[in-house]
N, C-alpha and C positions, 0 to 999 in steps of 0.2 A: 484246241485241247491236251496236248502234253504239256504247256508250260500251267495250268491248272493241276495235272497230276503231279507234276513237279512242287510243284507247290504246297500242294496235302502231303505228299512225300516226305518233306523238308520241315514239317512239323512235330512229324511223326516220332522222330527222336526228343522233342522237348518236352514233347507228352509220356512220352516214357521213362526219362530222367524225373521230370515232377512226380512219376505212379513209385520210381525206384528211393525216391527219398522218402516219398510220405511211410513208403513199407522199411526203408531202413531203419526210419525212427519211431518207426512199431504207429502212426498215427493215419488209423486205417478212414478210406472216404465216407464211413457210417461217423467217428470222430468229430470230420470234417461239418458234416453234415448236423451233427448233432449242437458244437460249437456256433454252427450259423444259426440254429433255431433261438439258441439262449440268448445269442445277438441280439437277433430280432423282437424279442419276449422285453431282455432288457431296455429298447427304447422306447418300445412301447408303455411302460410303467413309465419310461422317466417322462417322456410325454403326457400321459394321463397324470401324473404329478405337477405337471408344470414345468418342467426341467429342462426341456426342449422347444417351448414356447416359440412359436413365429412373433417376431418383433416388430414395430413399425407396420406399413402394410400388412394386412393380411390377406384379405382377397377385397378384389373390386367386380363390379358387375353394370353390367349398363342396356336398358329396354327402350327402344322404342323405334321409330319409320323413319317416312320421310319428312314429316313433319317436326312444331314443337313441343317437348315430352321433359315433363317433370316431375320432380320429387316434391311435396311439400312437408307431408308427415310421417314417422316413422315410427310401429308400434313390434316390440317383442312378444311373440306366442310360442306356445308349447312348442318345439322343432323347429323353429324358424320366425319371421319378422314378414308382417303386414306394412305397405308404401304405400300412402297417398297423394295421388297429385293431382296433373289434368295433362291432355293429348290430344292434339289435333291431327294426330297420325291414324287413330282407330274411332270407331264410335261412328254415333248418331248426327254428330252436329260439326261446328267448328273449332271450341275446344268441348271435351265431354272430361266430367271426373273419371279419376280412373285409380285402382285396386290393384296393385300385385302383390300377390302372396310367393314367398322364398321359402326354401331350405337354408339352414343354419348357415352354410356356405355361398346362400347369395342367388340359387339355381331356383331359376321360374317354377314355381308347381302351378300356379292360374294366375290370369287376370279379368277384367272385368273393366268394361265401362259404363258408366252411369250419365244421364241427359238426354237432352232433345236436340231441336234444329238448333238451338243458340248458343252461346257462351256458356260455358258450365266448368265448374272446377269445384275439387275436394283438397280444401286445405289444412286438416286437421281430422284425426281417429282418434279413437278411443276402445277399449274394450267396452262390452256391454255387456249390462247386466243380461243373465240369463243365458250369455253366450251370443258369440257374434260380433258386430262390432258397430258402433255408429259414426258417423263421417260429415261433419259440417263445412259448409263452403257456400259457396252465392250459383245462383240460375239467372241464366235469360232465358232460359226454354218453358219457365213454368214461374207461375204467382201474379201477383199482381201488376207489377209495374217493369220499368226497363232493368233493372235485375232485382234477386229479391235473396234475401237471407235463406241457407236450406239446410237442411238435416235428414238425413237418408238412414235409415237402420237395416242392416242386410245380415242376412246368415255367418254361419263362421265360413262361409266360401265364397263369401263375398254377394253373393245375390239380393238381390233387393226384397226386401218385406215391405217396408213405408216408405214413403219420402213426404216431408212437412216445406211447406214455404212461409215466409216469415216478412212482411213487408206492404209496403203502398204505391202512390205509384211515384215516385222516382227510386235512386240508386240505392239499392242495402246490400250490404253484405258481409259472410261470418269468418272469421277468424281463427277462433280459437276455440276451442269445445272443454269441456269437464263433466266427466260422470259425476251426478251428486249424491248417489245413493235415492234417493227419490224421483230423479227424471237427470235431466241434464240445462245446463248451463250456457250458454251462448254469447260469445263477445264477438263485436265486430263494429259498422261503422252505416249509418243511414243518412240518408238528406230528403226519408221522405217523414221523419219526424222530428222535434225536438226544438233547438232555440232558435237556428238557423246556419247556414251553410253545414256543412257536416258534421254529425253530432256524436261521440263514443255511443254505443248502442250495447246494452247489455238484455237479454231476454232466457227467463227459464221457463222450461216445457216439462213436460211429466213424460213418463218412461212410452209414452203411446206417439211422442213428439207433438201434443197438444201444448199449446199456449198458458200461462200460469200468471205470466205477468211481463211486462217488459220496462226499460227505464231508459231514459239519454241522458246525456250528460255534457255541458259544453253550451259556448255563446252564441256570438254573432259570425265567429272565424270559422275555419276546420277544425274538427275534433275527433279524432280517431282512436278505437281499440287494438292492437296487437296481440297481447299473450292475457290469458287469467289463469289462476290458478286458485284450487281451494285450502282455502285453510278452515283451523280451529274453529274460527270465529265468524266465518263469512267468506270474501272473496278478496285477493289482490290483485291489480288489474295494472298494466303498464302500456301505453300508449303514446300518444302527441296532442297534442293541442296547441292551436294559435290566439286563442281568446284570452290566454292566461298567459303570465309568465314575462319573461324577460324584453321578447321580441321574435317576429318569425313564428318558428313552430318551437316549442318546445319541450324535452321530454317530460312524460305526464304519470306519475305511479298516484293511484286511486287505488285507498281500503273502502270495500263497501260490508254490507251485514248481509246475514242470509237470507235477507226479501230482495236483496238488490236497490237500498238505499246505502246514499254516503256516508262514511263515516271522515273521512279525511282525505284529501289529495294535496299533493306535494306538485313541484317542477323543477326542473332543471336544465339552464344554459344558458344562450349568449343571445345576442342579437340577430343570429342567424337560424336556420332548422337543424333541431336535436329531436331526437327520438327515440324511444323507450321501444325494442322488438321483441323482448322475452323477461320473464321475470319469474323467479321461487321463491320459496321462504327459505329462510337460512335455520339452522340447526340454534338450536339455544336463543331465536325470537330474531324477527326485525326479519330483512330482502333481499334479493339480490337482483341487479337488473341490467339485461345487458342491452346495448344499444348504440347508437352513433352521434358523432359530435359533429358539427361543421367548423370549420376555420375560418374567418372572416380574413380578407372581403369577399372572396371570392364564393363561398359557400359550397361550393361543389366537393370542393376536398376537405379531408377531414380524418380523425380516427374513432376506432372503435372505444367503446364505454365499458366499463366495468364498475357499476355502484355498488357500493355496499351501506345497507341503513340499519337504523333501529327500529322497532315496532311501531314507529310511530313518521316514519321515514325520513327520517333523520338525517344528512347521509353522517357517517363512519369513518369510511374513507372510498376513495373514487382512485380509480385506475385509466390511465389512457394506453391502448396498444395499437399500435403500428406494425403489420407485419408487409417485411417484405424492403420497398423503395417508399420513395411519399407517392402517393397516393390518397385515393379514398378510400379506410376500411368501415365497415358494418357490422356489428358483431347481431346475430340474428337469432341465438339461441347459447342458453345456458341449462349445465345440470350440474348439479351433487358429485362428488365422487365419494370413495368409500374411507379413502384418506383423509376426509374433511375439508377437501378445496372444491376447486372447482372447473369443468371442462367448458370451455365457449369456442361457441361458431359460429362464421363469420366468410366475409367474402372481401376481396380485393382486388385492385385497379392499379396495385403497385409493380411496373415494370410487365405490364403484363393482367389479365384477367383469372383470377384463380380463386378458391373457397381453403379453408383453413382451420384447423381445432388447434385451440392452445387451453392449457394445464396451467393453472395458478395452484397458490396453494390458499387455507381460509383467509390468508390477509390479501389475498389478490395479487401476492405477485407472482411473476412469469416464472413457471419453470419449464415448459419446453412448448414448441409449437411443432406443427404437421398440414404440409402443404399439399395440395391438390390441384395441379395446374388444368387452363384450360376448362374451367371450371366454374359454378354457381349457386348460390342458396336463394330460397325462397323464405320470406315471414313463416313463422309459426315453427312447432316442434320439430325440428328437422337434425335432431341427435337426441340421442338414446346413451345410455351407460348401460351396455348389457352384462348379462347374468354373470357372464365370467371376467368381469373385469373390463373389456374391452367397450372400444365404441363404434357406434355405427350412427353414420351418417347420411343425408339423403340431399339430393339438388339436382343440378344438371350441369353434362359438359357436352365441348363441342370439341370434341378430342376426334370421333369421326366423320367432323365436317358438318352434321345435322346436330340442332340440341338433343340428345337423349336424355331421360334419366338418369341416375349413376348412385349406385348404392356402397360403400364403402365402410369396411370392417379394419379397424385401426386399434395394436395395444404395444403397450408401453411396460 
């Protein structure tokens, strides 16, 4: 106890000297407090106007339990984000569709599971007309066959309003969704309908989820759709085809009119398997496609592709990216940025497993990349450009041992 008293008494002269210095320089404690307050105000103003913005990773959040949990599609809403995916840590069955809402820092506000006793998944989410959300995916719990295309409408808290299934006796699945003003258009794959094998499947529903029309595209091989975007004169679709092209599976770009009828289609690829995972419309006309290309003779190794086309699908330029060392790279999503360039999301197995973001200029030339170790991503809209200019991406991570949903905000 005497040692403690001695330590305290030894500090008293220091405080006395500090006080005497303040007094001798006529700089009172009140002045010191005022200066600190002014400094804090200045820091707040600098942050508000972007002078002190965080660069690189702004925040990271993970969600999950003992099973496999993944985020497939992320949507920005007022004050935060909503992520759609799947979980087998929670819910009613094997896998359930999963919705998580967060604030602007990735902190959970609520989460909901949707599904039954089978395998169910939410692959895409959009804001619904009148409020709430519309989710597309696949269900093995409901419907006519092995698995069916699935459209679910929720309120703004993620509570189910209605759900609809589409399909036949085979396996059918939805991967991409767009709100059309008078309903929804859904893109996926079907082996219940079409010409043979699996066919690319395009389906229109009204605002109550009732089918208006459905179309199939393909041939005797396996064909599928991964991404659809609404355009002024119809829809642009990216996917793959085994029925056309150079061999194996080829990246497939297809234009449809507002009624889902084909206008044109083009393929890109070689003798192995190539795929289109995402497509957007290009400012000034044309399209930008993200995907992957195999490298002969192995087929399992390849690079990420970014292809820029004119409004008829003819390539203007193509870029091949490999993020990291030798390995497989696949671009799964792409979005336009305010500076006229593009942000591309993908994953790589180069020297380990990780997901990545890659920024390009308008010609597709790489400007920078950012990697997230021990993580991956799914097909779909797993990337958005936030209102503040940052980038938000979702997928899964094994950093904690179990695969958990991951949500990351990056700013450069």
